[in-house]
Steps between C-alpha positions, in 0.01 A plus 500: 500500500710490183761226480761728340655224289878522453542448124349543156304188406626512141868602508567430870647849555531589867233747612578631849215608730563861398548439127346762276512246214257248652157466341209284623162389371189459712615151607850626593671341202828691508709613204766762437397807305721397207317168456158666549565762234709312243390136524158490667370827354321580829295177495551244778571157344331327795170688539481728196472811715714811503786613722565776752816604680546293812473711816811531714467361850654746747831369633377555857234231445726232352579332831133464594384431143791339312500469124469164328812293435317267263628531145240443228689450174272402213639640175219599266437310176531812286326356190201385704486836678509696172200298375313578825564871457371497140172341614425790736 
């Protein structure tokens, strides 16, 4: 079951359960589409993998399967990330 994290890990932008801007990697690292495209260049800074759009949990299931309220805010060291991308 996906956690459906509430914010972008880099910029801390709110990403509601039904956000069409939320992107996740295979480990559920969560970023907004703006950060994925313009800062991370589609490479997860934590695992090095790619991103996909986060699925939207149907509103009817939210009571039984609530989304996470835990905020993970770890702004990316952009210089370090750029070096990682170049090594790929």
